[in-house]
ZADO-1210 file (C-alpha; in nm, 4 decimals, padded with zeros to 6 digits):
<atoms>
<atom x="-04.2307" y="00.2767" z="-03.1509" code="UNK" pos="1"/>
<atom x="-04.1954" y="00.2566" z="-03.5268" code="UNK" pos="2"/>
<atom x="-04.2060" y="-00.0947" z="-03.6650" code="UNK" pos="3"/>
<atom x="-04.1815" y="-00.2756" z="-03.9959" code="UNK" pos="4"/>
<atom x="-04.4658" y="-00.4621" z="-04.1633" code="UNK" pos="5"/>
<atom x="-04.3834" y="-00.8025" z="-04.0075" code="UNK" pos="6"/>
<atom x="-04.3755" y="-00.6553" z="-03.6547" code="UNK" pos="7"/>
<atom x="-04.7109" y="-00.4812" z="-03.7066" code="UNK" pos="8"/>
<atom x="-04.8628" y="-00.8012" z="-03.8508" code="UNK" pos="9"/>
<atom x="-04.7553" y="-00.9871" z="-03.5341" code="UNK" pos="10"/>
<atom x="-04.9145" y="-00.7178" z="-03.3138" code="UNK" pos="11"/>
<atom x="-05.2397" y="-00.7447" z="-03.5124" code="UNK" pos="12"/>
<atom x="-05.2393" y="-01.1248" z="-03.4814" code="UNK" pos="13"/>
<atom x="-05.1931" y="-01.0794" z="-03.1046" code="UNK" pos="14"/>
<atom x="-05.5127" y="-00.8688" z="-03.0974" code="UNK" pos="15"/>
<atom x="-05.3295" y="-00.5431" z="-03.0366" code="UNK" pos="16"/>
<atom x="-05.4160" y="-00.1973" z="-03.1673" code="UNK" pos="17"/>
<atom x="-05.1677" y="-00.0449" z="-03.4123" code="UNK" pos="18"/>
<atom x="-05.1330" y="00.2706" z="-03.6200" code="UNK" pos="19"/>
<atom x="-05.0852" y="00.2447" z="-03.9953" code="UNK" pos="20"/>
<atom x="-05.1009" y="00.4848" z="-04.2902" code="UNK" pos="21"/>
<atom x="-05.4148" y="00.5130" z="-04.5030" code="UNK" pos="22"/>
<atom x="-05.4998" y="00.7286" z="-04.8034" code="UNK" pos="23"/>
<atom x="-05.4907" y="01.0630" z="-04.6141" code="UNK" pos="24"/>
<atom x="-05.3994" y="01.0088" z="-04.2467" code="UNK" pos="25"/>
<atom x="-05.2775" y="00.7421" z="-04.0077" code="UNK" pos="26"/>
<atom x="-05.5475" y="00.5072" z="-03.8884" code="UNK" pos="27"/>
<atom x="-05.5842" y="00.3118" z="-03.5671" code="UNK" pos="28"/>
<atom x="-05.6663" y="-00.0454" z="-03.6416" code="UNK" pos="29"/>
<atom x="-05.7002" y="-00.3958" z="-03.5131" code="UNK" pos="30"/>
<atom x="-05.8620" y="-00.7274" z="-03.5963" code="UNK" pos="31"/>
<atom x="-06.2310" y="-00.6322" z="-03.6294" code="UNK" pos="32"/>
<atom x="-06.3434" y="-00.9706" z="-03.4965" code="UNK" pos="33"/>
<atom x="-06.1438" y="-00.9433" z="-03.1741" code="UNK" pos="34"/>
<atom x="-06.3745" y="-00.7926" z="-02.9133" code="UNK" pos="35"/>
<atom x="-06.0858" y="-00.7210" z="-02.6756" code="UNK" pos="36"/>
<atom x="-05.8846" y="-00.5452" z="-02.9486" code="UNK" pos="37"/>
<atom x="-06.1814" y="-00.3331" z="-03.0629" code="UNK" pos="38"/>
<atom x="-06.2704" y="-00.2391" z="-02.7055" code="UNK" pos="39"/>
<atom x="-05.9064" y="-00.1393" z="-02.6431" code="UNK" pos="40"/>
<atom x="-05.9200" y="00.0760" z="-02.9569" code="UNK" pos="41"/>
<atom x="-06.2404" y="00.2468" z="-02.8388" code="UNK" pos="42"/>
<atom x="-06.0889" y="00.3203" z="-02.4967" code="UNK" pos="43"/>
<atom x="-05.7650" y="00.4468" z="-02.6512" code="UNK" pos="44"/>
<atom x="-05.9531" y="00.6733" z="-02.8908" code="UNK" pos="45"/>
<atom x="-06.2145" y="00.7713" z="-02.6285" code="UNK" pos="46"/>
<atom x="-06.4735" y="00.6806" z="-02.8917" code="UNK" pos="47"/>
<atom x="-06.8259" y="00.5818" z="-02.7839" code="UNK" pos="48"/>
<atom x="-06.9159" y="00.2260" z="-02.8875" code="UNK" pos="49"/>
<atom x="-07.2496" y="00.3585" z="-03.0228" code="UNK" pos="50"/>
<atom x="-07.0754" y="00.5307" z="-03.3157" code="UNK" pos="51"/>
<atom x="-06.9567" y="00.2101" z="-03.4819" code="UNK" pos="52"/>
<atom x="-06.6360" y="00.1690" z="-03.6795" code="UNK" pos="53"/>
<atom x="-06.5146" y="00.1581" z="-04.0383" code="UNK" pos="54"/>
<atom x="-06.3737" y="-00.1674" z="-04.1760" code="UNK" pos="55"/>
<atom x="-06.1192" y="-00.1378" z="-04.4580" code="UNK" pos="56"/>
<atom x="-05.9495" y="-00.3846" z="-04.6901" code="UNK" pos="57"/>
<atom x="-05.7843" y="-00.3872" z="-05.0320" code="UNK" pos="58"/>
<atom x="-06.0283" y="-00.6403" z="-05.1814" code="UNK" pos="59"/>
<atom x="-06.4001" y="-00.7073" z="-05.1561" code="UNK" pos="60"/>
<atom x="-06.3337" y="-01.0657" z="-05.0352" code="UNK" pos="61"/>
<atom x="-06.2288" y="-00.9306" z="-04.6941" code="UNK" pos="62"/>
<atom x="-06.5449" y="-00.7174" z="-04.6609" code="UNK" pos="63"/>
<atom x="-06.8098" y="-00.9628" z="-04.7886" code="UNK" pos="64"/>
<atom x="-06.8433" y="-01.1417" z="-04.4490" code="UNK" pos="65"/>
<atom x="-06.9636" y="-00.8130" z="-04.2945" code="UNK" pos="66"/>
<atom x="-07.2136" y="-00.7117" z="-04.5670" code="UNK" pos="67"/>
<atom x="-07.5791" y="-00.8166" z="-04.5814" code="UNK" pos="68"/>
<atom x="-07.6219" y="-00.7811" z="-04.9571" code="UNK" pos="69"/>
<atom x="-07.9833" y="-00.8986" z="-04.9852" code="UNK" pos="70"/>
<atom x="-08.0961" y="-00.5454" z="-05.0838" code="UNK" pos="71"/>
<atom x="-07.8065" y="-00.4893" z="-05.3232" code="UNK" pos="72"/>
<atom x="-07.8606" y="-00.4300" z="-05.6917" code="UNK" pos="73"/>
<atom x="-07.5890" y="-00.4161" z="-05.9553" code="UNK" pos="74"/>
<atom x="-07.5765" y="-00.0386" z="-05.8980" code="UNK" pos="75"/>
<atom x="-07.4903" y="-00.0902" z="-05.5275" code="UNK" pos="76"/>
<atom x="-07.2058" y="-00.3286" z="-05.6147" code="UNK" pos="77"/>
<atom x="-07.0782" y="-00.0753" z="-05.8692" code="UNK" pos="78"/>
<atom x="-07.0844" y="00.2035" z="-05.6082" code="UNK" pos="79"/>
<atom x="-06.8923" y="-00.0121" z="-05.3637" code="UNK" pos="80"/>
<atom x="-06.6239" y="-00.1297" z="-05.6072" code="UNK" pos="81"/>
<atom x="-06.5823" y="00.1759" z="-05.8306" code="UNK" pos="82"/>
<atom x="-06.2542" y="00.3718" z="-05.8193" code="UNK" pos="83"/>
<atom x="-06.3022" y="00.7278" z="-05.6952" code="UNK" pos="84"/>
<atom x="-06.0777" y="01.0343" z="-05.6961" code="UNK" pos="85"/>
<atom x="-06.0949" y="01.0363" z="-05.3131" code="UNK" pos="86"/>
<atom x="-06.1318" y="00.7755" z="-05.0395" code="UNK" pos="87"/>
<atom x="-06.4954" y="00.6574" z="-05.0278" code="UNK" pos="88"/>
<atom x="-06.6521" y="00.4772" z="-04.7328" code="UNK" pos="89"/>
<atom x="-06.9913" y="00.3134" z="-04.7761" code="UNK" pos="90"/>
<atom x="-07.2441" y="00.2475" z="-04.5021" code="UNK" pos="91"/>
<atom x="-07.3935" y="-00.0903" z="-04.5888" code="UNK" pos="92"/>
<atom x="-07.6435" y="-00.3244" z="-04.4215" code="UNK" pos="93"/>
<atom x="-07.4523" y="-00.5447" z="-04.1759" code="UNK" pos="94"/>
<atom x="-07.5003" y="-00.9184" z="-04.1506" code="UNK" pos="95"/>
<atom x="-07.7064" y="-00.9893" z="-03.8397" code="UNK" pos="96"/>
<atom x="-07.4198" y="-01.1712" z="-03.6653" code="UNK" pos="97"/>
<atom x="-07.1818" y="-00.8724" z="-03.6807" code="UNK" pos="98"/>
<atom x="-07.1154" y="-00.7707" z="-03.3196" code="UNK" pos="99"/>
<atom x="-07.2435" y="-00.4412" z="-03.1766" code="UNK" pos="100"/>
<atom x="-06.8885" y="-00.3456" z="-03.0794" code="UNK" pos="101"/>
<atom x="-06.8379" y="-00.2918" z="-03.4558" code="UNK" pos="102"/>
<atom x="-07.1788" y="-00.1621" z="-03.5657" code="UNK" pos="103"/>
<atom x="-07.2563" y="00.0454" z="-03.2579" code="UNK" pos="104"/>
<atom x="-07.6212" y="00.1469" z="-03.2400" code="UNK" pos="105"/>
<atom x="-07.6747" y="00.0722" z="-03.6089" code="UNK" pos="106"/>
<atom x="-07.7839" y="-00.2251" z="-03.8203" code="UNK" pos="107"/>
<atom x="-07.5280" y="-00.1085" z="-04.0759" code="UNK" pos="108"/>
<atom x="-07.1505" y="-00.1088" z="-04.0977" code="UNK" pos="109"/>
<atom x="-06.9128" y="00.1258" z="-04.2779" code="UNK" pos="110"/>
<atom x="-06.6718" y="-00.0376" z="-04.5247" code="UNK" pos="111"/>
<atom x="-06.4042" y="00.0959" z="-04.7585" code="UNK" pos="112"/>
<atom x="-06.1922" y="-00.0556" z="-05.0292" code="UNK" pos="113"/>
<atom x="-05.8481" y="00.0909" z="-04.9665" code="UNK" pos="114"/>
<atom x="-05.5645" y="00.0517" z="-05.2159" code="UNK" pos="115"/>
<atom x="-05.2882" y="00.1911" z="-04.9906" code="UNK" pos="116"/>
<atom x="-04.9933" y="-00.0491" z="-05.0115" code="UNK" pos="117"/>
<atom x="-04.9594" y="-00.0738" z="-04.6306" code="UNK" pos="118"/>
<atom x="-05.3255" y="-00.1736" z="-04.5904" code="UNK" pos="119"/>
<atom x="-05.2878" y="-00.4246" z="-04.8720" code="UNK" pos="120"/>
<atom x="-04.9838" y="-00.5872" z="-04.7083" code="UNK" pos="121"/>
<atom x="-05.1379" y="-00.5892" z="-04.3600" code="UNK" pos="122"/>
<atom x="-05.4611" y="-00.7534" z="-04.4774" code="UNK" pos="123"/>
<atom x="-05.2822" y="-01.0063" z="-04.6969" code="UNK" pos="124"/>
<atom x="-05.0393" y="-01.1056" z="-04.4213" code="UNK" pos="125"/>
<atom x="-05.2974" y="-01.1214" z="-04.1387" code="UNK" pos="126"/>
<atom x="-05.5788" y="-01.2668" z="-04.3479" code="UNK" pos="127"/>
<atom x="-05.8359" y="-01.0157" z="-04.2194" code="UNK" pos="128"/>
<atom x="-05.9759" y="-00.6683" z="-04.2818" code="UNK" pos="129"/>
<atom x="-05.8819" y="-00.3875" z="-04.0419" code="UNK" pos="130"/>
<atom x="-06.0794" y="-00.1471" z="-03.8311" code="UNK" pos="131"/>
<atom x="-06.0005" y="00.2078" z="-03.9300" code="UNK" pos="132"/>
<atom x="-06.0524" y="00.5225" z="-03.7317" code="UNK" pos="133"/>
<atom x="-05.8260" y="00.8235" z="-03.7585" code="UNK" pos="134"/>
<atom x="-05.5206" y="00.8134" z="-03.5329" code="UNK" pos="135"/>
<atom x="-05.5782" y="01.1061" z="-03.3023" code="UNK" pos="136"/>
<atom x="-05.6904" y="01.1748" z="-02.9508" code="UNK" pos="137"/>
<atom x="-06.0263" y="01.3481" z="-02.9135" code="UNK" pos="138"/>
<atom x="-05.9975" y="01.7156" z="-03.0012" code="UNK" pos="139"/>
<atom x="-05.6627" y="01.6833" z="-03.1797" code="UNK" pos="140"/>
<atom x="-05.6145" y="01.6720" z="-03.5585" code="UNK" pos="141"/>
<atom x="-05.5613" y="01.3309" z="-03.7242" code="UNK" pos="142"/>
<atom x="-05.1964" y="01.2272" z="-03.7430" code="UNK" pos="143"/>
<atom x="-05.0299" y="01.2442" z="-04.0839" code="UNK" pos="144"/>
<atom x="-04.6885" y="01.1092" z="-03.9772" code="UNK" pos="145"/>
<atom x="-04.5562" y="00.8303" z="-03.7555" code="UNK" pos="146"/>
<atom x="-04.3933" y="01.0982" z="-03.5380" code="UNK" pos="147"/>
<atom x="-04.7298" y="01.2661" z="-03.4739" code="UNK" pos="148"/>
<atom x="-04.8799" y="00.9288" z="-03.3722" code="UNK" pos="149"/>
<atom x="-04.5977" y="00.8730" z="-03.1233" code="UNK" pos="150"/>
<atom x="-04.6430" y="01.2250" z="-02.9835" code="UNK" pos="151"/>
<atom x="-05.0151" y="01.1660" z="-02.9220" code="UNK" pos="152"/>
<atom x="-05.0113" y="00.7990" z="-02.8144" code="UNK" pos="153"/>
<atom x="-04.6665" y="00.7583" z="-02.6593" code="UNK" pos="154"/>
<atom x="-04.3287" y="00.6323" z="-02.7724" code="UNK" pos="155"/>
<atom x="-04.4210" y="00.2666" z="-02.7099" code="UNK" pos="156"/>
<atom x="-04.7285" y="00.2666" z="-02.9358" code="UNK" pos="157"/>
<atom x="-04.6839" y="00.0320" z="-03.2380" code="UNK" pos="158"/>
<atom x="-04.6712" y="00.2430" z="-03.5564" code="UNK" pos="159"/>
<atom x="-04.6013" y="00.1158" z="-03.9076" code="UNK" pos="160"/>
<atom x="-04.3153" y="00.3097" z="-04.0649" code="UNK" pos="161"/>
<atom x="-04.4672" y="00.4184" z="-04.3977" code="UNK" pos="162"/>
<atom x="-04.6109" y="00.7285" z="-04.5633" code="UNK" pos="163"/>
<atom x="-04.9772" y="00.8208" z="-04.5909" code="UNK" pos="164"/>
<atom x="-05.1291" y="00.8354" z="-04.9377" code="UNK" pos="165"/>
<atom x="-05.1861" y="01.1444" z="-05.1500" code="UNK" pos="166"/>
<atom x="-05.5518" y="01.2085" z="-05.0570" code="UNK" pos="167"/>
<atom x="-05.6126" y="01.5589" z="-04.9235" code="UNK" pos="168"/>
<atom x="-05.9060" y="01.4664" z="-04.6947" code="UNK" pos="169"/>
<atom x="-06.0288" y="01.1687" z="-04.4953" code="UNK" pos="170"/>
<atom x="-06.2868" y="00.9492" z="-04.6645" code="UNK" pos="171"/>
<atom x="-06.6272" y="01.0645" z="-04.7717" code="UNK" pos="172"/>
<atom x="-06.8985" y="00.8543" z="-04.6062" code="UNK" pos="173"/>
<atom x="-07.2178" y="00.7691" z="-04.7955" code="UNK" pos="174"/>
<atom x="-07.5120" y="00.5328" z="-04.7623" code="UNK" pos="175"/>
<atom x="-07.4803" y="00.2569" z="-05.0249" code="UNK" pos="176"/>
<atom x="-07.8581" y="00.2236" z="-05.0722" code="UNK" pos="177"/>
<atom x="-07.9555" y="00.5939" z="-05.0931" code="UNK" pos="178"/>
<atom x="-07.6209" y="00.7602" z="-05.1806" code="UNK" pos="179"/>
<atom x="-07.6878" y="01.0091" z="-04.8940" code="UNK" pos="180"/>
<atom x="-07.3697" y="01.1836" z="-04.7750" code="UNK" pos="181"/>
<atom x="-07.2959" y="01.1479" z="-04.4025" code="UNK" pos="182"/>
<atom x="-06.9503" y="01.3097" z="-04.4157" code="UNK" pos="183"/>
<atom x="-06.8158" y="01.5152" z="-04.7041" code="UNK" pos="184"/>
<atom x="-06.4827" y="01.3979" z="-04.8444" code="UNK" pos="185"/>
</atoms>
């Protein structure tokens, strides 16, 4: 069911999974520190916990609690905060207290600064970053409209009524320390 920003914020605060627009596609998201919400997201998406999840936010302040920056140099901070011509997700060392339901089998976590207005409003109004995985069932293409989300996840699924951004592809994923590409953007 399509909802406005306040309704989606309430769902997020109630540890529910929602769909919201990102730079290129709709994402499925929840409070990353709610184990029940993240586990519901993984079941809904049929995503193995071992893969880990991406955390997105409009400002670094929301992501800092997840990042173990002891190996960071100025260059790493620049990579993380630089504006790119496409969405850029960085795999960074995770603080040791970050739960495995977020990091999966890794000691790292994927983070992205996202300037989409919907993400900005959701984070500001909830006070937390969001998990972000493309809104699609396994084997189907990522949803680019609220209608596609409702078709795949059912008419009762909470979807923010807003447009996706102008990016042509989902985010590129790179290692912050080595700059190795894991997924081309």
